[in-house]
N, C-alpha and C positions, 0 to 999 in steps of 0.2 A: 456303541461309542463312535464307530466309524461313520455310521449314517448321520449322526449328529454333526460330526465334523464336515461331512460333505454338504449337509444342509446349510451350515454356517458359511461355507465357501460359496455356495450358490447365492445366498443372500447378499454377500459382499460383491459378487460379480453383477448381480442385478442392480444393486445400489450404484455401482460404478457406471454401468451402462445407462442408468437413469439420470446421470448428472446433466444439468442444463448448461450448455455452452452457447453463448451468443457472440457472433462475430460483429465487430464494430466497423464503421466505414473507414476507408483509407484514401489518401490522395492517389490520383491516377498515375502521376509521374513524380514520385518523391525523388529528391536529390541524392538519397542514400540507396545503395543497391545491396540486396541480400542475396547471396549465392549458396548459402548452406541452409539446409532445412532446419526447422525448429527441433530442438533436442531436449529431452528430459532425462536426467540421470543422477545418480548419487555421486557427489563430488567428494573424494577423499581429502582434498585440500581444505574445503570448508566443512567437511563432515556433515553434510546435509544434502537433501534433494534439491536440485536446481533445474531451471529451464533456461535455455539460451536460444539465440537467433530468432527472437520473435519479430516477424515482419508483418503479420496480420493480427492486429490487436483483438482481444476477446474478453468476455466476462464469463466467469463460472459462477453459477448461482447456488447459494446455500440458504435454504429456507428453514426457519424455525418451525416447531410444531404449531399448528394453526391455533390451538387453544391458548398458547402463550404469546402469540404474535402481537407485538407492540405497535407495529406500523413503521417503526424507525428502521432505516437501512444504512449500511456503511459499505462504501466501495473501498477495497483494500489494495494498495499498491506495494507489493513486496520490494525489498531492496536487493542490491547486488552490483552496485557500481555501474549500472546501466549496461553491464556485460552479461548479467545473469539475473535470475529471480530466485530468491530463497523461498521456494514455493510452499514449503511446509511450515517452517519456523516463523515466517512472517506472512503466511498466507492461509493455508487450510486450517492450521491449529488456531489461528486468530478467529477465523470464520466460525468454526465449531463452538468456540467459547461464546461468541456473540449470539449464536443460535440458541444457546442455553438460556440466554437472557431475553429471548423473544425478538432478537434483532435479525433482520434479513441481511445477509452478507453477499457481496459480489467481489470475487478476486479478479483484479484487472491484470491481464498479461499485456503490458504496454510494449511498444516497439523498443528494441534494444540495439546496441552497437553490433554490426555484423562481425562474426568471428568464425573460426573453424569449428570443429566438433566440440572442443573443450574451451568455452569462453572463460571459465574460472582460471584455468591454467594460463591463458593468455593475459588476463588482467593481473594475475599474480606475478608473472614474468615482467610485464611492463612496469609494475609498481616498483620493481627493483632496478631495472635496466633503462627504462625510458618513461618515467612518470608523466612527462609533459604530453606524451602521445595519448595517454588516457583522456586528459582534458580536451585535446583536439578532437578526438572521436566522439566524446560525450557531447560536446558543443554542437556537433552536426545532428545528433539524434534527439537530444532533449526537447526541442520544440515539437517534434512529432509525438514524443511520449506525453507531453502536456496536452497536446491536442487529443490524444487517446483518452486522457482523464476527463477532459471536458465532454467528449462524445459519450463517455460512459455515464456521466451525470444526466446528460440530455436523454439518453436511452432509458435510464431507469425512471426518470420523471415522466416521459411520454408513455411508459408502460406500467405506471404505478398500480393501476387497477389489476393488471395481470399478475403482478408480483405481490399484491396485497400490502403495498407500502403507502405511506403518507408522502405525497410529493413535496411537502414542506418540511420533511425531516430526513433528508438525504445527506449523509456525511461522507467525508473523504479522509481516509487514514493511510499514511504511507510511511515506510521505513527507509532510512538512509537515502539512497537514490530515489526510492519511491516517495520519500519525504520531500525531496526536491521537486518531484512531480506534483505533490500535494500543494506545496507553496506556490509553484507555478500556476496551478489551477486557481489558487486564491488571488493571484495577480491578474488573471486573464479571462475570467468568466464574463458571460453576458447574462441576460435575464433568463434565457432558456437553460443554461447550464451552471447557474450559480449554486455552489454547495451551501447547505444549511449549517454545516459546521466543519471545521478542519482539525485534523490531529496529526501533525508532523512529529514522527518519533525518530530521535537522533538524526534529524534531516541533514542532508549533504549541502551545507550552506555555502561551500566553496564554489559551487557550480551555478548558483543562481543569486545574482546581486539583490541586495535589499531594495525594496520599493515601498513607497507610501501606500498604506491600505486604501482601498476604495471607500467611498462614502457609506456604502451598504455592506461593508466587509462582514462576513459571518463570524460567529464566535470561534475562537481557536484555543486549543490546548496543546502546548508543546511539552515533549517528554525527552529527556536526555540524561546522560551521566557526566559528572565533572571529570571523571578519569577516562573519557572516550579517547582512545589512542590516536584517533584521526584529528583530534583537536576541534571537535564540532560543538563543544559546550558553549563556546563564546558566540557562535552563530545563532544558537537558539536563544541565548540571553539577549543578543542584539535585536532579534526579530520581536521577542516579547516586549522589549523596551520601546521599540518603534510603535507597536500597536497600542501599548499602554499610553504613550505620549499623545497618540491620536485619539485617545478615549474610546478605543474599541474593546469589546469583551474578549479578554485574553487571560489565560492561566499558564503557569509553568511548573512542572515537576522536575526538578534537577536533583538527581540522586548523587550522593558522593561517590558511590561505586556502582559498577554495572558494565563498564566497558562499552564496546560497540557491537551491535548486532545481537543483543540479548533476546529480542523478540519474546517468544514464549518459552525459552529455555529457563530451567530452574538452576540458579547459582547459589541459593542459600543467602540471598541479599534482598534488601527492601525493594530493589528494582524488579524483583520477581512478580510483584503485585501491581505493576504499573497499569495493567488493563482493568483492574478493579478500581483504581483511582480514576481512570477514564470513565467508567460506568457511573461512579458517584458524581463526577463533574457533570455528566450528561443529565443525570436525574435533577441536579440542582439547576441546570439551565433549561429544564422542561423540554429537553430534546428527546428524552425517552420517558415513557410512562411505566410505572410498575404494573405488572400483569397480575 
């Protein structure tokens, strides 16, 4: 029995060491300075694993089994108020679910607000004592985060053969602050880094003003809950309405309950199956093929 346990442990270590991490380009002289090293830890405040102090953006690659590979890929931007990344609930768990459907996933660690060792504690304290400060710091970093998202798309498309993906089926999915990055990507792309579809999930609409969609705006699916305690439901509705009026391909799943940050958590609510609704939508849009 002990030998089986040791073998399982060895396999998990080998799998971890085999993870593909790709560094993305950065500006030589950014106006934001990071002095604390990147940190990954369990946050008792948010009760989940987080990453803070990302100064060098990267992609972690999650590949599906080759026999079910559909060629579709999704870049995932976890949320966390731009002070942290909810790296499991809105990252690796999403990627693994997509892998089971034959979709290649890339978790984007985009640049975050510089903090001390515990970015979650800092944003929690600021939300109570100085909420305006959060907005000020986020405004400094968000353009870099969006740039990281665009660079991620360009990298995946340029290396499509290596990853076994279709360069015309690269999607971008983001949660909360990562959703703001997603929408920012949808406003700022060029030919080389245009996403083929967008999925903002309870996106942080307060930090990114509405803009008219581009003429070649990609299909978009918005997901949110009416009872989002941050009041983000209206922002998703407004963005949906704007794209609908512009006659762009857009859909909205607004759940009556779900709160904020539900990600892959199971709450016994209809919002638990949001990712299945995404998959159905993608099939209907011919963005994913059945394997």
